[in-house]
C-alpha positions in Angstrom: 0.1 0.1 0.1 2.8 2.5 0.9 4.6 1.6 -2.2 1.5 2.4 -4.3 1.0 5.7 -2.6 4.7 6.5 -3.1 4.4 5.6 -6.9 1.3 7.8 -7.2 3.0 10.7 -5.4 6.0 10.4 -7.9 3.7 10.4 -10.9 2.1 13.5 -9.6 5.3 15.2 -9.0 6.5 14.3 -12.4 3.3 15.5 -14.1 3.5 18.9 -12.0 7.0 19.4 -13.1 5.9 18.9 -16.8 2.9 21.2 -16.3 5.1 23.8 -14.8 7.5 23.7 -17.7 4.9 23.8 -20.4 5.0 27.1 -22.3 1.8 26.3 -24.2 -1.8 25.8 -22.8 -2.4 22.2 -21.5 -3.7 19.6 -23.7 -7.1 18.2 -22.8 -5.7 14.8 -22.1 -3.2 16.3 -19.6 -5.9 18.1 -17.8 -7.9 15.0 -17.4 -5.0 12.8 -16.3 -3.9 15.5 -13.7 -7.5 15.7 -12.2 -7.6 12.0 -12.0 -4.2 11.4 -10.5 -4.5 14.2 -7.9 -8.1 13.3 -6.8 -7.1 9.8 -6.4 -4.2 10.7 -4.3 -6.1 13.1 -2.0 -9.2 11.0 -1.4 -7.7 7.4 -1.9 -10.4 6.2 -4.2 -10.2 4.7 -7.8 -11.7 6.6 -10.8 -14.6 4.9 -12.4 -15.1 7.4 -15.3 -14.4 11.0 -16.4 -17.7 12.6 -17.0 -16.6 16.0 -18.5 -14.1 18.7 -18.6 -14.4 22.5 -19.4 -12.1 25.4 -19.4 -12.9 28.4 -17.2 -11.3 31.7 -16.7 -9.1 30.5 -14.0 -8.3 27.0 -15.2 -10.4 23.9 -15.6 -13.4 22.3 -14.2 -13.5 18.5 -14.4 -16.3 16.1 -13.4 -15.1 12.7 -12.1 -16.9 9.5 -11.0 -15.1 7.8 -8.4 -15.7 4.2 -6.9 -16.8 4.9 -3.2 -17.8 1.4 -2.3 -17.5 -1.9 -4.4 -20.5 -4.3 -4.2 -21.7 -7.6 -5.4 -23.3 -7.4 -7.9 -21.4 -4.6 -9.5 -24.6 -2.9 -10.4 -24.9 -2.0 -6.6 -21.4 -0.3 -6.5 -21.7 3.2 -4.8 -20.2 5.9 -7.0 -19.4 9.5 -6.1 -19.7 12.3 -8.6 -16.9 15.0 -7.9 -16.5 18.4 -9.3 -12.7 19.1 -9.5 -11.2 22.5 -10.2 -7.6 22.8 -11.6 -5.6 26.0 -12.0 -4.2 26.9 -15.5 -1.2 24.8 -14.8 -3.2 21.7 -14.0 -2.8 21.8 -10.2 -5.6 20.9 -7.9 -7.4 23.9 -6.4 -10.4 22.3 -4.8 -13.1 19.6 -5.1 -16.5 18.8 -4.0 -18.5 15.5 -4.0 -21.6 16.6 -5.8 -23.7 13.3 -5.3 -23.7 9.6 -4.8 -25.4 7.1 -7.0 -25.5 3.3 -7.4 -24.0 2.1 -10.7 -27.4 0.8 -11.8 -29.1 4.1 -11.2 -29.3 6.3 -14.2 -30.9 9.4 -12.7 -28.4 9.7 -9.8 -30.8 8.9 -7.0 -30.1 6.4 -4.0 -33.7 5.5 -3.4 
């Protein structure tokens, strides 16, 4: 577990150096990877899917679906929808969990 955390931290540091050295605006793929890696590191959950990304005046807004709790069957997995804000360099500014849903639920409710 500690080895995995160290690996992730090294990847984030490497990505941060690349972002800081970049003279051009970030590519969309770099933004998505940065959001995913940094959020996984901070909250300790695995990414289920990337839901959307949009540039803003101050950086980037990324919507990420994280696996909150694994279940059997998979359709009962609990997923969290997170809104992540990155600055223009791709560094995590803040994040908020917007809602929870079961994988089987299409409308996002937990009834």
